[in-house]
C-alpha positions, 0 to 999 in steps of 0.5 A, spaced: 463 481 486 467 486 488 468 492 483 474 497 482 473 503 486 470 509 481 476 514 484 481 509 481 481 512 474 489 511 473 491 506 468 495 503 474 490 502 478 485 499 472 492 493 471 493 492 478 485 490 479 485 486 473 490 482 474 488 481 481 481 479 479 483 474 474 487 470 479 480 469 482 477 463 482 469 463 482 468 461 489 471 466 491 471 474 493 479 475 492 486 470 490 490 467 494 498 469 493 500 463 489 495 465 484 498 471 483 504 471 478 508 478 479 511 477 472 504 479 468 504 486 472 512 488 471 511 494 468 507 496 475 513 493 480 516 498 481 510 502 484 508 495 487 507 493 494 506 487 498 504 486 505 504 481 509 499 481 515 501 477 521 498 476 527 490 477 529 487 483 530 489 487 535 495 485 535 496 484 528 502 487 524 504 489 517 510 488 514 512 490 507 514 483 503 515 488 496 516 495 495 518 496 489 524 501 487 519 507 485 517 507 492 524 507 495 525 513 490 520 518 491 520 517 499 527 516 499 525 510 505 527 503 503 520 499 506 522 492 504 522 487 509 519 493 514 513 493 519 509 500 520 510 499 527 518 500 525 517 506 520 511 510 522 510 515 526 504 514 531 498 517 528 501 514 521 502 508 524 494 508 527 492 510 521 495 503 518 492 499 522 486 502 521 485 502 514 490 495 513 486 492 519 479 494 515 481 490 509 483 484 513 476 484 517 472 486 510 475 483 505 473 489 501 479 494 497 481 500 499 482 506 495 485 513 498 489 519 496 493 522 501 499 527 502 505 525 505 510 529 509 517 525 510 523 527 514 528 528 508 528 536 506 529 534 499 523 530 499 518 533 503 512 533 500 509 527 496 502 526 494 499 519 492 493 516 490 493 507 493 489 502 491 490 496 496 487 489 495 486 483 500 489 476 497 488 470 502 490 464 505 487 457 504 483 458 510 480 464 507 483 469 512 486 475 508 494 474 510 496 479 505 495 486 501 497 488 494 497 494 492 500 500 487 501 507 488 500 513 483 505 519 486 502 525 484 509 530 481 505 536 482 510 539 488 508 546 488 502 544 493 503 549 498 504 546 505 499 545 511 500 543 518 498 536 517 503 535 511 509 538 515 508 532 520 513 526 519 509 520 517 515 516 516 521 517 522 526 511 520 532 515 516 531 516 509 537 512 503 543 516 502 
């Protein structure tokens, strides 16, 4: 049985994980998309993502089917209906492909705490945690990822050389 990673201490992670876990049937490790009634987690919808997995390794692409308004607000970027390879810099795209591909290959959740630098100086630095969970199709293959982002509002942390590198390369919302 898959368990919530120990690092996931924020209540939004537990909310999403319990919602995800409750949609599993006894004979599968992760639920199907049609088993997820997103109205059950409407309180975290602004920080929620659903990502489509298109194709197979090594040619997989990841498209944000849904990215909540809170993510848009805090990043200044509309991610819904966009692909990772259209939004992210090379470094971020490689990380995305490795992490998301790993979830597809293992069927295991992924949590990370990360800092991101955006091109818009108003939003030049954000620190966040993100939990991603696999969702499968009828053939038992991971076809979607569902996740929740929890952003730190402490923007006083000093910049490092890595945090100065833009991660998202599309124009911010005006």
